[in-house]
N, C-alpha and C positions, 0 to 999 in steps of 0.2 A: 548470518555471519559470512563475512567474506572468505573466499578460498585461501587467501594469503594468511589470514589469521589461523585457520585450521592447519595449514601446512607448517607455519611457524610453531604452533603449539605441539604438533607431532614431533618435529625436529627437536624442540626443547625437551620434551619428555623422554625421547629415545636417545638423546645425546648425539644428534646428527647435525653437522654444520649446515647452515641454511643462509641464503642471502638473496633477497628479492625485493626490489623497489626500496622502500624505506625501512624494511624490517630484516634483521639478521639474528642468527643464533651462532654463537662462538663457543667452541669447546676448548677448555684449557688442558694443561698437562695433568691436572688432578681430576679430569673428567667432570668438571663443573660446567654446566651449560648456562650461558648468559644470553638473555634475550634483550635486544636493543631495538628501539624505535627512534628513527632520526638520530642515531648515534647516542641516545640516552639509554642507559641501563635501566630496564624496568622489571626484570625478574632474574633470579638465579636459582638453579636447581643443583644443590650439593648432594652427592651420593649419600653421605652420612647424615647431613643436617636437614635435608628436605628442601622445600621451595620457599623462597622469600620474594615478596613483590613490593613495588613502589610505583608511584606514577611519575616520579622524577620531577615533580612540580608542575606537571602538565595535566590539567583537568579537561582533556579533550575526548571527543567521542572515539577517536581512533585508539588512543591509549586505553580507554575503557574496554573497547572491543578486543584488543590484543590480550589484555589480562583476563577478560571473561572467557576467552578461548582455552585458557589453561584448565586442566582438571584439578582435582584435589581440593574442592571447597572454595573456589574463587567465584563469587557472585557479586558483581559491583553494579549498583543501581544509583540513580541520581534523582533527587527531588529538590526543586527550588534552588538549584546550584550546589547543593550539598551532596557529597558522595557517601555512599553506604557500602561497606564490605560485609557481606553475609548478614545484612540487617542492622549493623551497628555503624554509627557515624565514623568516617575514616578521613583523616587529613592527608592521605597519600604517602605518608612516611613508611619506611621499611617495616614490614611485618612478616612473620613466619606463618605460613598457611598449614 
């Protein structure tokens, strides 16, 4: 796993702003952390509602890596072009973890 993925995941979990290369974490006034890859929102961490993820329509290795760096039960794999989230086929749409 790339260092940028680990740094972004830590910032996302601990609610710390982060901006490096193509990845950033933004914290809003409600203390919601939003993870962006190439300006596409791929994850949100709500204090009361938990973590939600999406691939924002991008089935790329980098998107998969950034999401896999997150804790709390995110395990994305791929077989024959199909993505699986925690062992179940996933179309990349928003889902609560």
